[in-house]
C-alpha positions in Angstrom: -0.1 -0.1 0.0 1.6 3.1 -1.2 -0.9 5.6 -0.1 -3.5 5.8 2.8 -6.9 5.7 1.2 -9.4 5.3 4.5 -12.1 7.5 3.7 -12.7 7.8 0.0 -15.4 10.6 -0.2 -17.5 11.7 -3.0 -18.3 15.5 -4.0 -21.1 16.2 -6.2 -19.5 17.9 -9.5 -21.1 21.3 -9.9 -21.3 21.9 -6.1 -18.6 24.2 -5.0 -20.1 24.8 -1.2 -19.6 20.9 -1.3 -16.1 20.8 -2.2 -15.4 23.7 -0.1 -16.8 21.7 3.0 -15.1 18.7 1.6 -11.5 20.2 1.6 -11.7 20.7 5.4 -12.7 17.2 6.2 -10.2 14.5 7.1 -11.1 12.4 4.1 -7.8 10.8 2.2 -9.1 11.2 -0.9 -11.8 13.5 -2.6 -13.5 11.9 -5.7 -15.3 15.0 -7.6 -18.2 13.4 -9.3 -19.1 13.6 -13.2 -21.1 10.5 -13.4 -24.5 10.0 -11.4 -24.1 13.4 -9.8 -24.5 15.3 -12.8 -27.5 15.5 -15.3 -26.9 14.6 -18.8 -27.7 18.2 -20.0 -25.0 19.8 -17.0 -22.3 17.2 -18.2 -20.0 19.6 -20.1 -20.9 22.7 -18.1 -19.7 20.7 -15.1 -16.5 19.2 -16.4 -15.3 22.6 -17.4 -15.9 24.1 -13.9 -14.3 20.8 -12.7 -11.0 21.8 -14.5 -10.6 25.1 -12.8 -11.4 23.0 -9.5 -8.3 21.0 -10.8 -6.2 23.6 -12.1 -7.2 26.0 -9.0 -8.1 24.3 -5.9 -5.3 23.6 -3.6 -6.1 19.8 -2.3 -3.2 19.7 0.4 -3.0 16.3 1.3 -5.9 14.9 -0.2 -5.9 12.6 -3.1 -7.4 14.2 -6.2 -9.9 11.8 -7.9 -12.3 12.2 -10.5 -15.0 9.8 -11.1 -15.6 9.5 -14.7 -18.7 8.6 -16.8 -17.7 5.3 -18.8 -16.4 5.7 -22.2 -19.3 3.6 -23.6 -21.3 6.2 -22.4 -21.7 9.9 -24.8 -19.8 11.7 -21.9 -16.8 9.5 -21.0 -14.2 10.6 -23.3 -15.1 14.2 -23.1 -14.8 13.8 -19.4 -10.9 12.9 -19.7 -10.3 15.2 -22.8 -11.2 18.4 -20.3 -9.8 17.0 -17.1 -6.6 15.9 -18.4 -5.7 19.5 -19.0 -5.3 19.6 -15.2 -4.7 15.5 -14.6 -6.2 14.6 -11.1 -4.0 12.0 -9.1 -6.6 9.1 -9.9 -9.6 8.7 -12.0 -12.7 6.6 -10.6 -13.6 4.4 -13.3 -17.7 3.0 -13.3 -19.3 0.1 -14.7 -16.0 -1.6 -16.0 -17.0 -5.3 -17.5 -13.9 -6.7 -18.8 -10.0 -5.9 -18.9 -10.8 -4.4 -22.3 -12.9 -1.6 -20.5 -10.1 -0.8 -18.6 -7.5 -1.2 -21.0 -9.7 1.3 -23.1 -9.2 4.1 -20.3 -5.5 3.1 -19.9 -5.0 4.1 -23.6 -7.0 7.2 -24.0 -4.9 8.5 -21.0 -2.0 7.5 -22.7 -2.9 9.6 -25.7 -4.0 12.6 -23.5 -1.1 12.7 -21.4 1.2 12.6 -24.4 -1.0 15.6 -25.6 -0.7 17.7 -23.1 2.9 16.9 -22.2 2.5 14.8 -19.0 4.6 12.0 -18.0 3.1 8.7 -19.3 1.3 6.6 -16.7 1.5 9.2 -13.8 -2.6 9.2 -13.7 -3.9 6.0 -11.8 -7.1 4.5 -12.0 -9.6 3.3 -9.1 -12.1 0.7 -10.3 -15.9 0.5 -9.6 -15.5 -3.6 -10.1 -19.0 -5.0 -9.9 -21.7 -2.6 -10.9 -22.6 -4.8 -13.6 -22.9 -8.9 -13.7 -20.0 -9.3 -16.1 -17.6 -7.8 -14.0 -18.4 -10.1 -11.4 -17.6 -13.0 -14.0 -14.5 -11.2 -14.8 -13.4 -9.8 -11.7 -9.9 -11.4 -11.3 -8.7 -10.2 -14.5 -9.8 -6.3 -14.1 -6.9 -5.1 -12.1 -4.5 -6.0 -14.5 -3.1 -2.7 -16.2 -0.4 -0.8 -14.3 -2.4 2.1 -13.7 -5.0 0.4 -11.4 -4.0 0.9 -7.6 -7.4 0.6 -6.2 -10.7 -1.2 -6.7 -13.9 -0.7 -4.9 -17.4 -2.3 -5.5 -21.0 -1.1 -5.8 -23.9 -3.1 -4.3 -26.7 -0.2 -5.8 -26.1 -0.7 -9.3 -25.8 -4.1 -9.3 -28.8 -4.4 -7.8 -30.4 -2.8 -10.6 -28.4 -4.7 -13.2 -29.8 -8.0 -11.8 -33.3 -7.3 -10.8 -32.9 -7.4 -7.1 -35.4 -6.1 -5.0 -33.0 -5.3 -2.3 -29.2 -5.8 -1.3 -29.5 -6.3 2.1 -31.1 -8.4 4.7 -33.9 -6.9 7.2 -31.0 -6.6 9.4 -28.6 -4.8 7.3 -26.6 -7.9 6.2 -26.3 -8.1 2.5 -28.0 -10.8 0.9 -26.0 -13.8 -0.2 -25.2 -12.6 -4.0 -23.6 -9.3 -2.7 -22.0 -11.0 0.1 -20.2 -13.0 -2.8 -19.2 -9.6 -4.3 -17.6 -8.2 -1.2 -15.6 -11.2 -0.8 -14.4 -11.9 -4.5 -13.7 -8.1 -5.1 -11.8 -7.9 -2.1 -9.5 -11.3 -3.0 -9.2 -9.9 -6.5 -7.6 -6.6 -5.4 -5.0 -8.3 -2.8 -4.2 -10.9 -5.4 -3.3 -8.3 -7.8 -1.5 -6.0 -5.2 -3.9 -3.4 -4.9 -6.0 -1.4 -2.5 -9.5 -2.7 -1.5 -11.8 0.0 -0.6 -14.7 -1.0 0.6 -18.3 -0.5 -1.2 -20.8 2.8 -0.1 -23.5 2.5 2.7 -26.3 4.2 1.7 -28.4 5.1 4.9 -25.6 7.9 6.1 -28.4 8.5 9.0 -27.7 5.0 10.6 -24.6 5.6 12.5 -24.6 2.5 14.5 -25.1 0.0 11.3 -22.6 2.3 9.3 -19.7 1.4 12.2 -21.0 -2.4 12.2 -20.5 -2.2 8.2 -16.9 -0.6 8.7 -15.6 -2.9 11.6 -17.3 -6.0 9.4 -15.1 -4.4 6.1 -11.9 -3.7 8.4 -11.8 -7.5 10.0 -12.3 -8.9 6.3 -9.3 -6.9 5.3 -10.6 -3.7 3.4 -8.2 -0.8 3.8 -10.8 2.1 3.6 -14.5 2.7 2.6 -16.1 5.1 -0.1 -18.3 7.8 1.9 -21.2 9.9 0.7 -21.6 12.0 4.0 -19.4 14.0 5.9 -20.5 12.0 9.5 -19.2 9.0 7.7 -15.6 10.0 7.7 -14.6 9.9 11.2 -15.8 6.7 11.5 -14.3 5.3 8.7 -10.8 6.7 10.0 -11.4 5.3 13.2 -12.4 1.4 12.0 -9.6 1.7 9.2 -6.8 2.9 11.5 -5.2 0.1 13.8 -6.2 0.6 17.6 -3.6 1.5 20.4 -4.5 -2.1 21.4 -3.8 -3.4 18.1 -0.6 -1.5 17.7 0.8 -2.5 21.2 -0.4 -6.3 20.7 1.6 -6.4 17.3 4.6 -5.0 19.0 4.6 -7.6 21.4 4.1 -10.5 19.0 6.9 -9.4 17.0 9.3 -8.8 20.3 8.4 -12.4 21.1 8.8 -13.7 17.6 12.7 -12.1 17.6 13.2 -13.8 21.2 11.9 -17.0 20.0 13.8 -16.9 16.7 17.0 -17.1 18.8 15.9 -20.2 20.1 15.2 -21.6 16.3 11.2 -21.4 16.9 9.0 -20.2 14.3 5.8 -21.3 16.0 5.2 -20.8 19.7 2.5 -20.0 22.2 1.5 -16.2 22.4 -1.3 -15.6 25.0 -2.8 -19.3 25.1 -2.9 -19.7 21.2 -0.1 -20.7 19.0 1.1 -18.5 16.5 2.9 -18.6 13.3 3.9 -17.0 10.0 0.7 -15.8 8.9 0.1 -13.9 12.4 3.5 -12.6 12.4 2.8 -11.1 8.7 -0.7 -9.7 10.2 1.1 -8.2 13.1 3.4 -6.3 10.4 0.9 -5.1 8.1 -0.7 -3.4 11.5 2.5 -1.5 12.0 2.9 -0.3 8.6 -0.8 0.8 8.3 -0.3 2.7 11.5 2.8 4.1 9.9 0.9 5.3 7.3 -1.9 6.8 9.4 0.8 8.8 11.3 -0.6 7.0 14.8 3.1 5.7 15.1 6.3 6.9 13.8 
């Protein structure tokens, strides 16, 4: 993981008030949305306004992302042609169905980097990987492009695409097909060495349920989560940052490892449980995430 991406926060394109607010938040990344947040008749106006944001606004430590429209739509290529005049750090690419879709974006960006005089491959991609059924079936191949640094998944678009009446049980847990998507997306991202970012939780008013959802995602191995409301950001940052207790235990385990290695042991009892190499790797990951979050030096 080369960059911290816990709260990946969406900002509607064309809403300068929300952008101004978002710049004061503790989100690690801001996604300037040209897709669902912008009506078709305003696409051209808003993408040019977004260009001025990219040119003139100081995003500080926050990663600048733009959610483009799909290249298969009437707007996707124009989104890239306009905003690449002042490139964001990363494009969020929706509705990818196959690796060919990802490579088409990659090819378009390479041409625009050459046209505008930017280094090739400098702009990265975050894929929204489960919005169409074909993507779920092809998910292992989607991140096989050097520009891809992260993946997330979407239950809402997939629900509509497959005709699901809802995507969650009455208790808030996902229905089986969406649990599968959440799991297989995580595996695909980690297998490809890119960051897994958990999908959006749409009921931003239910803080307790949102916290549970974040805790589940973090426990599974997700490193961050998409947010759509400012109140969600502190919860995401808390849940996806190792706690003081986790950090202390990780340090303690690695110290115990050093002592046991001197005796030739790589498997031993630690706090009543047998531990070995996977436990040590998990402890090192906790320490690294804590460093990236600035919790420890």
